ZAMARGU-4260 file (C-alpha; in steps of 0.2 Angstrom, whole numbers, plus 5000, padded with zeros to 4 digits):
<rodrens>
0) 5172/5512/5761 | 5166/5531/5764 | 5152/5526/5775 | 5163/5515/5786 | 5176/5529/5787
5) 5164/5540/5796 | 5164/5553/5781 | 5145/5556/5783 | 5135/5560/5797 | 5123/5547/5804
10) 5108/5557/5799 | 5115/5563/5782 | 5107/5560/5766 | 5119/5552/5754 | 5117/5549/5736
15) 5119/5531/5729 | 5134/5535/5718 | 5142/5549/5728 | 5158/5549/5718 | 5149/5550/5702
20) 5143/5569/5705 | 5140/5573/5686 | 5122/5571/5680 | 5127/5562/5665 | 5137/5550/5675
25) 5122/5546/5686 | 5110/5544/5671 | 5121/5533/5661 | 5128/5523/5677 | 5146/5526/5671
30) 5161/5536/5678 | 5166/5549/5665 | 5178/5561/5675 | 5192/5556/5688 | 5187/5563/5706
35) 5197/5561/5722 | 5194/5562/5740 | 5202/5555/5756 | 5197/5545/5771 | 5206/5542/5788
40) 5208/5524/5794 | 5217/5521/5810 | 5226/5537/5810 | 5232/5535/5792 | 5225/5546/5778
45) 5220/5537/5762 | 5219/5548/5746 | 5206/5539/5735 | 5205/5543/5716 | 5190/5536/5706
50) 5194/5534/5688 | 5183/5529/5673 | 5182/5511/5668 | 5177/5514/5650 | 5192/5514/5637
55) 5184/5530/5629 | 5188/5540/5644 | 5206/5533/5645 | 5213/5551/5645 | 5206/5553/5662
60) 5215/5537/5669 | 5232/5542/5661 | 5233/5559/5668 | 5230/5554/5686 | 5239/5537/5688
65) 5254/5547/5693 | 5246/5553/5708 | 5244/5536/5716 | 5255/5523/5724 | 5243/5507/5720
70) 5227/5503/5712 | 5211/5493/5717 | 5207/5483/5702 | 5188/5481/5703 | 5182/5464/5695
75) 5164/5458/5694 | 5162/5441/5702 | 5151/5434/5689 | 5158/5443/5673 | 5176/5443/5676
80) 5188/5455/5668 | 5181/5466/5654 | 5190/5473/5639 | 5191/5490/5647 | 5199/5481/5662
85) 5214/5477/5651 | 5217/5495/5646 | 5217/5502/5665 | 5228/5487/5671 | 5240/5489/5656
90) 5243/5508/5661 | 5245/5503/5680 | 5258/5490/5676 | 5268/5501/5664 | 5270/5513/5680
95) 5275/5499/5691 | 5260/5502/5703 | 5255/5489/5716 | 5239/5481/5710 | 5226/5474/5723
100) 5213/5464/5715 | 5195/5466/5723 | 5182/5453/5716 | 5166/5463/5719 | 5148/5457/5720
105) 5152/5440/5728 | 5134/5440/5735 | 5127/5439/5717 | 5118/5425/5710 | 5129/5415/5698
110) 5144/5423/5706 | 5160/5412/5701 | 5175/5420/5711 | 5188/5406/5708 | 5185/5407/5689
115) 5186/5426/5690 | 5203/5426/5699 | 5210/5413/5687 | 5204/5424/5672 | 5212/5439/5680
120) 5228/5429/5682 | 5228/5425/5663 | 5225/5444/5660 | 5241/5448/5670 | 5251/5435/5660
125) 5245/5442/5643 | 5251/5459/5648 | 5268/5453/5652 | 5268/5455/5670 | 5282/5449/5680
130) 5281/5435/5693 | 5279/5447/5708 | 5264/5456/5700 | 5256/5440/5695 | 5256/5435/5713
135) 5243/5448/5717 | 5233/5450/5733 | 5214/5447/5732 | 5201/5453/5742 | 5183/5448/5740
140) 5169/5460/5743 | 5152/5466/5741 | 5150/5485/5739 | 5131/5484/5742 | 5131/5475/5758
145) 5148/5484/5764 | 5157/5468/5768 | 5174/5460/5763 | 5185/5446/5767 | 5201/5437/5762
150) 5191/5421/5758 | 5173/5422/5750 | 5167/5408/5761 | 5172/5418/5777 | 5167/5436/5775
155) 5168/5450/5788 | 5153/5461/5792 | 5163/5476/5787 | 5175/5482/5774 | 5189/5481/5787
160) 5199/5467/5777 | 5200/5478/5762 | 5207/5493/5772 | 5219/5481/5781 | 5224/5475/5763
165) 5227/5492/5757 | 5238/5497/5772 | 5248/5481/5771 | 5250/5479/5751 | 5251/5497/5745
170) 5268/5505/5749 | 5268/5522/5757 | 5275/5536/5745 | 5294/5537/5743 | 5296/5556/5745
175) 5310/5568/5750 | 5302/5582/5761 | 5318/5592/5761 | 5320/5593/5742 | 5315/5609/5733
180) 5296/5609/5728 | 5290/5599/5713 | 5272/5596/5708 | 5263/5591/5692 | 5246/5598/5689
185) 5235/5584/5683 | 5217/5592/5685 | 5208/5608/5684 | 5193/5615/5694 | 5184/5631/5694
190) 5177/5642/5709 | 5166/5657/5706 | 5176/5666/5719 | 5193/5659/5718 | 5194/5657/5699
195) 5204/5642/5692 | 5210/5629/5704 | 5225/5617/5700 | 5225/5600/5707 | 5239/5588/5709
200) 5251/5578/5720 | 5266/5586/5728 | 5281/5575/5720 | 5294/5582/5732 | 5297/5596/5745
205) 5283/5606/5753 | 5270/5619/5746 | 5264/5632/5757 | 5251/5646/5756 | 5258/5664/5749
210) 5274/5655/5742 | 5282/5661/5727 | 5284/5648/5713 | 5288/5645/5695 | 5277/5636/5682
215) 5283/5628/5667 | 5287/5613/5656 | 5304/5606/5650 | 5314/5615/5637 | 5302/5631/5637
220) 5302/5647/5646 | 5295/5648/5664 | 5284/5660/5672 | 5282/5666/5690 | 5266/5664/5702
225) 5260/5665/5719 | 5250/5652/5729 | 5235/5662/5736 | 5226/5648/5745 | 5229/5629/5747
230) 5217/5615/5750 | 5217/5597/5754 | 5202/5585/5751 | 5194/5579/5767 | 5177/5571/5767
235) 5171/5577/5751 | 5175/5595/5755 | 5191/5606/5752 | 5199/5611/5768 | 5211/5626/5769
240) 5228/5622/5775 | 5244/5632/5777 | 5256/5619/5771 | 5256/5602/5761 | 5270/5590/5761
245) 5277/5578/5747 | 5265/5563/5744 | 5249/5572/5748 | 5236/5578/5735 | 5231/5596/5736
250) 5222/5610/5726 | 5230/5627/5723 | 5221/5644/5720 | 5229/5659/5713 | 5237/5653/5696
255) 5224/5659/5683 | 5234/5653/5668 | 5240/5636/5674 | 5237/5621/5662 | 5236/5602/5665
260) 5253/5594/5662 | 5263/5609/5669 | 5274/5609/5684 | 5274/5620/5699 | 5292/5621/5706
265) 5305/5632/5714 | 5323/5636/5711 | 5333/5620/5713 | 5321/5608/5705 | 5316/5605/5686
270) 5300/5604/5677 | 5293/5586/5676 | 5290/5578/5659 | 5273/5583/5652 | 5259/5571/5653
275) 5256/5561/5636 | 5240/5551/5632 | 5236/5539/5617 | 5230/5547/5601 | 5212/5549/5596
280) 5204/5536/5585 | 5188/5544/5579 | 5183/5561/5573 | 5166/5570/5570 | 5163/5587/5562
285) 5154/5600/5573 | 5147/5616/5564 | 5134/5629/5567 | 5116/5624/5565 | 5111/5624/5546
290) 5092/5619/5548 | 5078/5631/5545 | 5074/5631/5564 | 5092/5637/5568 | 5093/5649/5582
295) 5075/5646/5589 | 5079/5636/5604 | 5098/5638/5608 | 5107/5651/5619 | 5124/5650/5611
300) 5123/5648/5591 | 5138/5656/5583 | 5154/5648/5578 | 5163/5660/5591 | 5153/5653/5605
305) 5156/5635/5599 | 5175/5638/5597 | 5177/5646/5614 | 5168/5631/5622 | 5179/5619/5613
310) 5194/5629/5618 | 5189/5627/5636 | 5186/5609/5635 | 5204/5606/5628 | 5211/5614/5643
315) 5205/5599/5655 | 5202/5585/5642 | 5219/5579/5637 | 5213/5565/5625 | 5202/5577/5614
320) 5209/5586/5599 | 5201/5600/5589 | 5205/5604/5571 | 5198/5617/5559 | 5186/5611/5547
325) 5183/5614/5528 | 5174/5631/5532 | 5176/5644/5546 | 5161/5638/5555 | 5166/5619/5555
330) 5177/5611/5568 | 5183/5593/5568 | 5183/5585/5585 | 5194/5570/5588 | 5192/5558/5602
335) 5195/5540/5608 | 5178/5534/5603 | 5161/5540/5598 | 5155/5539/5616 | 5170/5551/5621
340) 5163/5564/5609 | 5145/5562/5612 | 5147/5565/5630 | 5155/5582/5626 | 5140/5585/5614
345) 5127/5581/5627 | 5136/5592/5640 | 5136/5607/5628 | 5117/5604/5623 | 5113/5605/5641
350) 5123/5621/5643 | 5112/5630/5629 | 5122/5626/5614 | 5114/5624/5597 | 5125/5615/5583
355) 5125/5601/5570 | 5137/5586/5570 | 5141/5574/5556 | 5143/5555/5556 | 5158/5548/5566
360) 5173/5543/5555 | 5189/5533/5560 | 5206/5542/5559 | 5218/5532/5547 | 5236/5531/5549
365) 5250/5526/5536 | 5262/5513/5544 | 5276/5505/5533 | 5268/5512/5518 | 5251/5504/5521
370) 5234/5511/5525 | 5229/5506/5542 | 5214/5509/5553 | 5210/5506/5572 | 5204/5490/5578
375) 5196/5485/5594 | 5193/5470/5605 | 5174/5468/5607 | 5166/5456/5620 | 5147/5451/5618
380) 5138/5442/5632 | 5122/5435/5625 | 5110/5420/5627 | 5115/5405/5617 | 5100/5406/5606
385) 5105/5423/5599 | 5124/5417/5596 | 5121/5414/5578 | 5113/5431/5574 | 5128/5440/5583
390) 5142/5430/5574 | 5133/5435/5557 | 5132/5454/5562 | 5151/5453/5567 | 5157/5443/5552
395) 5148/5456/5540 | 5158/5470/5548 | 5175/5462/5546 | 5176/5454/5564 | 5188/5440/5567
400) 5183/5428/5581 | 5196/5426/5595 | 5185/5416/5607 | 5168/5408/5610 | 5163/5401/5627
405) 5146/5395/5634 | 5144/5393/5653 | 5132/5380/5661 | 5118/5394/5661 | 5116/5395/5642
410) 5126/5412/5642 | 5139/5414/5628 | 5153/5426/5628 | 5160/5431/5611 | 5177/5439/5609
415) 5181/5448/5591 | 5194/5458/5584 | 5184/5471/5574 | 5188/5487/5565 | 5182/5503/5574
420) 5172/5506/5558 | 5162/5490/5560 | 5157/5496/5578 | 5149/5512/5572 | 5130/5507/5573
425) 5134/5489/5579 | 5126/5492/5596 | 5109/5495/5590 | 5110/5481/5577 | 5115/5468/5591
430) 5102/5475/5603 | 5088/5473/5589 | 5094/5455/5584 | 5094/5449/5602 | 5079/5458/5608
435) 5089/5470/5620 | 5098/5456/5629 | 5116/5457/5623 | 5130/5467/5632 | 5144/5474/5621
440) 5160/5481/5628 | 5175/5486/5618 | 5193/5491/5620 | 5205/5499/5608 | 5217/5485/5602
445) 5229/5492/5589 | 5231/5500/5572 | 5230/5486/5558 | 5229/5485/5539 | 5213/5492/5532
450) 5200/5478/5531 | 5190/5483/5516 | 5173/5491/5513 | 5160/5489/5526 | 5142/5492/5524
455) 5135/5499/5539 | 5116/5503/5535 | 5105/5493/5524 | 5090/5505/5525 | 5087/5523/5518
460) 5078/5537/5526 | 5061/5544/5526 | 5064/5563/5522 | 5051/5577/5524 | 5049/5588/5509
465) 5037/5601/5516 | 5039/5612/5531 | 5024/5612/5544 | 5016/5602/5558 | 5015/5583/5556
470) 4997/5577/5555 | 4989/5560/5559 | 4981/5560/5540 | 4998/5561/5532 | 5007/5550/5544
475) 4995/5536/5542 | 5001/5534/5524 | 5019/5537/5528 | 5020/5524/5541 | 5017/5511/5527
480) 5034/5515/5520 | 5044/5512/5536 | 5046/5517/5554 | 5043/5535/5559 | 5053/5545/5572
485) 5039/5558/5575 | 5023/5561/5583 | 5008/5570/5576 | 5009/5590/5578 | 5029/5588/5578
490) 5036/5603/5568 | 5045/5596/5553 | 5056/5605/5540 | 5060/5601/5522 | 5075/5589/5522
495) 5072/5583/5540 | 5073/5564/5542 | 5057/5558/5550 | 5059/5539/5549 | 5068/5524/5542
500) 5063/5518/5524 | 5059/5500/5524 | 5071/5498/5508 | 5087/5504/5502 | 5089/5523/5496
505) 5079/5538/5503 | 5061/5542/5500 | 5053/5559/5502 | 5036/5559/5511 | 5024/5573/5515
510) 5020/5571/5534 | 5013/5589/5535 | 4999/5586/5522 | 4982/5591/5529 | 4966/5582/5524
515) 4956/5592/5511 | 4941/5601/5518 | 4925/5599/5508 | 4906/5604/5510 | 4901/5585/5509
520) 4895/5580/5526 | 4900/5563/5532 | 4894/5554/5549 | 4912/5552/5555 | 4930/5552/5549
525) 4939/5535/5548 | 4949/5533/5564 | 4967/5534/5561 | 4977/5522/5570 | 4996/5526/5571
530) 5011/5515/5576 | 5022/5520/5591 | 5036/5531/5584 | 5054/5525/5587 | 5062/5537/5599
535) 5081/5540/5596 | 5093/5546/5609 | 5109/5556/5604 | 5119/5540/5604 | 5105/5531/5593
540) 5106/5546/5581 | 5125/5547/5580 | 5125/5528/5576 | 5111/5530/5563 | 5116/5544/5551
545) 5124/5541/5535 | 5138/5551/5526 | 5125/5564/5519 | 5116/5567/5535 | 5119/5577/5551
550) 5111/5578/5569 | 5104/5594/5573 | 5107/5597/5592 | 5097/5610/5602 | 5093/5611/5621
555) 5076/5605/5618 | 5077/5593/5602 | 5088/5581/5594 | 5084/5580/5575 | 5092/5572/5560
560) 5093/5581/5544 | 5100/5579/5526 | 5116/5589/5524 | 5112/5604/5514 | 5129/5606/5508
565) 5130/5589/5500 | 5113/5593/5492 | 5120/5609/5484 | 5135/5599/5478 | 5124/5586/5469
570) 5114/5600/5461 | 5130/5608/5455 | 5136/5592/5448 | 5120/5588/5438 | 5121/5606/5430
575) 5139/5603/5426 | 5134/5586/5418 | 5120/5594/5408
</rodrens>
């Protein structure tokens, strides 16, 4: 859409995922932050807001939906609606937005657009959409080839049918240009020279440069401010402008203390209702680094550094909550899911922070006197030969089957209702059982009655009991006890987890032991053959750790360690018992 709107020069080098400008977004292939731009088509300005599809980043979706008049619901021509599609569509329908379904990748092998449209219709019906919404317009497209059409058997050579459908189906904004100014702040940006920049859509009236305004929320005192500079988005750049009218999206500089959810208004209008997002379902503890290697690799290592960074994150991440922990140097971070929190952790790691995180835990609620926990709808796509393994894993984690469909190509789609607790560590287990071929997608369903105990890990850990550099000589013996995470010459410390034990329970090993030097001459030392170590990413570490373990996060390394505080408690309890 951007290329065909002449946003870029003919000789301009353009990234593949131009809207996914964040490094993490490009590495993972997902959208994490909502971003906006605009294009001109036949004299009409179209504001485009790109939102995440993953339910863990639903807060980004909820805060920007009030900026738009319609949505393009992008559905894969082979896979159909995914669990996260349900979340986005539910929010759009609740706001009464016009939905235009775009069936993408129709040029893909195995595409089944008719089935996808029927399945999307079923999704609308299951969400309680009225007859008008269920009669949704459909455009078939291939983003890779840049083509679209109202019929997938007769495609245009450009995306013009999609642009025409937007102009035809999405209603223009219903605004009052003469009314007093009213604008909700839905996002924040920062500029080294201009400071904090507030983004939002003008709800009514007009806003102009150097205008005196008020900032506030309902039922609270207001404060005064002045618009120093005013911008609109054109072709991926902010263009300075003197005045913006109702219905357009703009950016404002000159309000250093403005927050997301506040209203910018003038006398004669009232603040809008604050933005509300769904509550978090998962929490993790975050504390200063407690390992013997603390402070060696990070730039920001104190609890004050960590608290200031978390406070800054709360300003723009509405779905996040931060609570004080058991001690002054511990914080409890609550989010929509483990992925939501680990993205923040990875971002902080790349900024130079050093800290420890605990295992993810679900947030329980008491409803009608009963203990309830979050459940999610999980959809697994897997080859037919691995269906039995997946069913066993999901059943062990208290999952209840909702649907099982196998297509003519031997691909099975499983749908389960499963406790969020059961999903912790499930992704790696399913990938192992299916040799990396399964695709798992989840979406928050509801709070239901506690499902009972769930065993999430069968194996214990191999724990180093001596500090030093790992040697091939010692690792050769240790690898017989399980799977190692480290390579020779890796620096280890006492209490560091260096591998997975092949049995239940932890086992202490000395991977830093050196071969004794003697004066006995030998022809040649026996050649040591080591197995390839298992490399763990941040997500893998978070899924692996148990209740008594922590993940040590530094800019250079990610390590797993035993929680020293829990070790001290165990020692005290033993002394008390004696």
